[in-house]
C-alpha positions as CSV (number, residue, x, y, z in Angstrom):
1,M,-2.5,15.0,-17.1
2,K,-4.2,13.2,-13.9
3,T,-4.1,14.7,-10.6
4,V,-2.9,12.8,-8.1
5,L,-3.6,13.0,-3.8
6,V,-1.2,11.2,-1.9
7,T,-1.5,10.9,1.5
8,G,1.2,9.9,4.2
9,A,3.4,11.2,1.0
10,A,6.6,11.7,4.3
11,G,6.1,7.8,4.7
12,H,8.6,5.1,2.8
13,V,6.5,4.0,-0.1
14,G,5.2,7.9,-0.4
15,Q,8.1,8.5,-0.9
16,A,8.9,6.1,-3.0
17,F,6.2,6.1,-5.6
18,R,6.8,9.7,-5.8
19,R,10.9,9.0,-7.0
20,F,9.3,6.7,-9.3
21,Y,6.0,8.3,-11.1
22,G,7.4,11.9,-9.2
23,D,8.3,13.2,-13.0
24,P,4.9,14.8,-14.5
25,A,6.3,14.7,-17.7
26,E,6.9,11.4,-17.2
27,S,4.3,9.6,-15.7
28,G,1.9,12.1,-16.6
29,Y,0.6,12.2,-12.5
30,R,0.9,15.9,-10.5
31,L,1.1,15.3,-7.6
32,R,-0.3,16.5,-4.8
33,L,1.2,15.5,-1.9
34,T,-0.3,14.8,2.1
35,D,0.9,14.0,5.0
36,R,0.1,15.8,8.6
37,V,3.8,17.2,8.8
38,A,4.9,20.1,7.7
39,E,8.5,18.8,5.5
40,I,8.3,17.3,2.6
41,P,10.4,17.7,-0.2
42,A,8.2,18.4,-3.6
43,S,10.0,18.2,-7.3
44,S,8.8,20.9,-10.3
45,G,4.9,19.6,-11.2
46,Q,4.1,18.7,-6.9
47,E,2.2,20.3,-4.8
48,V,2.1,20.1,-0.9
49,V,-0.6,20.3,1.0
50,V,0.1,19.4,4.9
51,A,-3.0,18.2,7.1
52,E,-4.6,15.8,9.9
53,L,-6.8,13.8,7.9
54,T,-9.2,13.6,11.9
55,D,-10.0,16.8,9.8
56,Y,-12.4,15.9,7.3
57,D,-12.8,19.4,6.4
58,A,-9.1,19.6,5.7
59,V,-9.3,15.9,4.1
60,L,-12.0,17.6,1.2
61,A,-10.1,20.4,0.4
62,A,-7.4,18.6,-0.3
63,M,-9.4,16.5,-2.5
64,A,-10.5,19.5,-4.9
65,C,-9.5,18.8,-8.5
66,V,-7.9,15.8,-7.7
67,D,-8.7,12.7,-10.5
68,A,-7.2,10.0,-7.6
69,V,-5.8,8.6,-4.7
70,V,-3.9,6.9,-3.2
71,H,-4.6,6.8,0.7
72,L,-1.5,5.1,2.8
73,A,-1.1,7.3,5.6
74,A,-1.8,5.2,9.0
75,D,-0.4,4.1,11.8
76,T,2.1,0.8,10.8
77,R,2.5,-0.1,13.6
78,G,1.7,-4.0,14.8
79,A,1.6,-2.9,18.5
80,A,-0.5,-0.2,18.0
81,P,-2.8,0.3,20.5
82,W,-6.5,1.3,20.0
83,T,-6.3,4.8,20.7
84,S,-3.9,5.3,17.6
85,V,-5.7,3.5,15.4
86,L,-9.2,4.4,16.2
87,P,-8.4,7.9,14.8
88,N,-5.7,7.6,11.8
89,N,-6.5,4.0,10.1
90,I,-10.6,4.0,11.0
91,E,-11.4,7.7,11.2
92,A,-9.3,9.2,8.8
93,T,-9.8,6.4,6.2
94,Y,-13.4,7.0,6.2
95,H,-12.9,10.6,6.0
96,V,-10.7,9.7,3.2
97,F,-13.2,7.7,0.6
98,E,-16.2,10.2,1.8
99,A,-14.5,13.0,1.3
100,A,-13.2,11.1,-2.4
101,R,-17.3,10.8,-2.9
102,E,-18.2,14.2,-2.4
103,A,-15.3,15.7,-4.4
104,G,-15.9,13.6,-7.4
105,V,-12.7,11.5,-7.1
106,G,-13.3,8.6,-9.0
107,K,-11.0,6.0,-7.9
108,V,-8.7,5.2,-4.7
109,V,-5.5,3.3,-4.5
110,Y,-5.8,1.9,-0.8
111,A,-2.5,0.2,1.1
112,S,-3.7,-2.7,2.8
113,T,-1.6,-5.1,4.6
114,H,-1.2,-8.2,4.0
115,H,-1.7,-9.2,8.0
116,V,-5.2,-8.6,7.4
117,C,-4.8,-12.4,6.6
118,G,-2.0,-12.9,9.1
119,Y,-3.6,-15.9,11.3
120,A,-4.0,-18.1,8.1
121,L,-0.4,-16.7,5.9
122,G,1.6,-18.1,8.8
123,E,0.1,-21.5,8.6
124,D,-0.3,-21.4,5.0
125,G,3.4,-20.4,5.0
126,A,4.5,-23.4,7.5
127,C,3.1,-26.1,4.6
128,G,4.9,-23.9,1.5
129,T,0.8,-22.6,0.2
130,P,1.6,-19.3,-0.9
131,G,-0.8,-16.6,0.4
132,L,-4.0,-16.2,-1.7
133,P,-6.1,-12.4,-1.9
134,T,-8.9,-14.8,-1.2
135,A,-7.2,-16.0,1.9
136,P,-9.5,-15.5,5.3
137,I,-9.5,-12.4,7.1
138,R,-7.3,-13.7,10.0
139,P,-6.0,-10.4,11.8
140,D,-3.1,-10.2,13.9
141,S,-3.6,-7.0,15.2
142,L,-5.3,-3.8,15.9
143,Y,-3.5,-2.5,12.9
144,A,-4.5,-5.0,10.6
145,V,-7.9,-4.6,11.8
146,S,-8.6,-2.1,11.2
147,K,-7.5,-2.5,6.8
148,A,-9.9,-5.6,7.0
149,F,-12.0,-2.9,8.1
150,A,-11.1,-1.2,5.3
151,E,-11.2,-3.0,2.4
152,A,-15.3,-3.8,3.4
153,L,-15.5,0.1,3.6
154,G,-13.8,0.2,0.0
155,R,-16.4,-2.7,-0.9
156,H,-19.4,0.1,0.6
157,Y,-18.3,3.0,-1.6
158,V,-17.7,0.7,-4.9
159,D,-21.5,-0.8,-4.9
160,R,-22.9,2.0,-3.6
161,F,-22.0,4.9,-5.4
162,G,-19.7,3.1,-8.1
163,M,-17.1,3.8,-7.3
164,S,-13.5,1.8,-8.3
165,V,-11.3,0.8,-5.5
166,I,-8.3,-1.2,-4.9
167,C,-6.7,-2.0,-1.9
168,L,-3.2,-3.3,-2.5
169,R,-2.3,-6.2,0.9
170,I,1.4,-4.5,0.5
171,G,4.4,-7.1,2.0
172,S,7.8,-5.7,3.2
173,C,8.8,-2.8,1.7
174,H,11.6,-0.8,4.0
175,G,15.3,0.8,2.9
176,G,16.7,2.2,0.0
177,D,16.4,1.8,-3.4
178,E,20.1,0.3,-4.2
179,V,21.2,-3.8,-4.3
180,E,23.6,-2.5,-1.7
181,C,21.0,-1.9,0.7
182,Q,18.3,-4.0,0.0
183,R,20.7,-7.4,-0.1
184,P,22.3,-7.7,3.4
185,R,18.8,-6.5,4.9
186,A,16.8,-9.4,3.3
187,R,19.4,-11.4,4.7
188,R,18.7,-10.5,8.1
189,M,14.8,-12.0,7.2
190,R,15.5,-14.5,6.4
191,E,18.2,-15.7,9.0
192,S,16.1,-13.8,12.1
193,G,12.4,-14.1,10.9
194,A,9.9,-11.6,11.7
195,G,8.0,-13.5,14.8
196,F,4.6,-14.1,14.0
197,P,3.1,-14.6,12.3
198,Y,5.7,-16.0,9.9
199,G,9.4,-17.3,10.3
200,G,12.2,-16.6,8.1
201,R,11.5,-17.9,4.9
202,E,7.9,-16.7,5.3
203,H,9.6,-13.1,6.4
204,A,12.0,-12.6,3.1
205,G,9.6,-14.2,0.9
206,I,6.4,-11.4,1.2
207,W,9.8,-8.4,0.2
208,I,9.2,-6.4,-2.6
209,S,11.6,-3.7,-3.4
210,N,10.3,0.6,-4.0
211,R,10.6,0.2,-7.8
212,D,8.3,-3.0,-7.6
213,M,5.8,-1.1,-5.2
214,A,6.0,2.4,-6.7
215,Q,4.8,0.2,-10.3
216,L,2.4,-1.6,-8.6
217,I,0.5,1.9,-7.6
218,H,1.5,3.1,-10.9
219,R,-0.8,-0.2,-12.7
220,S,-2.8,0.3,-9.8
221,L,-3.9,3.9,-10.3
222,E,-4.1,2.9,-14.4
223,A,-6.2,-0.2,-14.6
224,D,-10.0,0.1,-15.1
225,V,-11.2,-2.4,-12.2
226,A,-13.9,-1.4,-9.7
227,Y,-12.8,-3.3,-6.4
228,G,-9.5,-5.3,-6.1
229,I,-7.5,-6.9,-4.1
230,Y,-4.6,-7.8,-4.5
231,Y,-1.2,-8.6,-2.8
232,G,1.7,-6.2,-3.1
233,A,5.7,-8.3,-3.0
234,S,8.0,-8.4,-5.6
235,G,8.4,-11.5,-8.4
236,N,9.7,-13.8,-5.9
237,T,11.0,-17.4,-5.9
238,P,9.6,-19.1,-3.5
239,P,6.5,-16.8,-3.3
240,V,4.9,-16.4,0.4
241,L,2.2,-14.3,-1.7
242,D,0.2,-14.5,-4.6
243,V,0.8,-12.0,-7.0
244,S,-0.6,-13.8,-10.2
245,L,-4.2,-11.7,-9.6
246,A,-2.3,-8.1,-9.6
247,R,-0.6,-9.1,-12.6
248,E,-3.0,-10.8,-14.4
249,E,-5.7,-7.4,-13.7
250,L,-3.1,-4.7,-13.3
251,G,-0.9,-5.4,-15.4
252,Y,2.1,-5.5,-12.8
253,V,4.8,-7.2,-14.2
254,P,7.8,-6.9,-10.5
255,Q,11.4,-6.8,-11.5
256,D,13.0,-7.8,-8.8
257,D,12.8,-12.0,-7.2
258,V,14.3,-12.3,-3.7
259,G,15.5,-15.6,-3.5
260,E,17.9,-14.1,-7.3
261,L,18.3,-10.9,-4.3
262,L,19.8,-14.0,-1.9
263,Q,22.3,-16.0,-3.9
264,N,24.4,-12.5,-5.0
């Protein structure tokens, strides 16, 4: 039984992971859920810890007896100002990595974003070429800059301290689990686009279902990988974010496809 600390557990991705892998008897995970909000509904076998990640001592206390961390907490707004990005995305992420090191936690699964390569992916998408994890770092916002920083920070903790760090450049994961919730949203993504850097096709093609997102985190927790960067998208046709590396190295098997969702 692994004890897994989930930061930002009240957010959408945290909730999705809890729904699909929150039962210890089925998943083998004992979840410790942390967020800055006081109300996180917890099921049997789950523990709730309220903590500000800008408080290092609070983060270190949350790491006690933990086997792995899923770090989801951040200000995820594309227009987030520096006054929020610095404490919530950069300082807090440093606290998570450093507290994990000090507490002897061997693995961190980090929620990065496709926006780290936003300018490059926008250009690739226009040519119909799927984005690769090797795309150049060309962040399209301060939010994306903070995620690029954290990917480099994770690399440092792998090389300097021998930790395992997996960075997931997550696509678009929102809405309910049911097809009836996801289909109209996918259609809106295709028809209206998301503005820079994507048009409608690219925006729809970065979709990832809740169950695929949860599975990708699970596969990352179980993978014997020292350091890796992987895109987080469903098995979409046509592909916009290339998930072949996640398939090969993590054992990720996406169950959903935005192309099929849009056909029905």
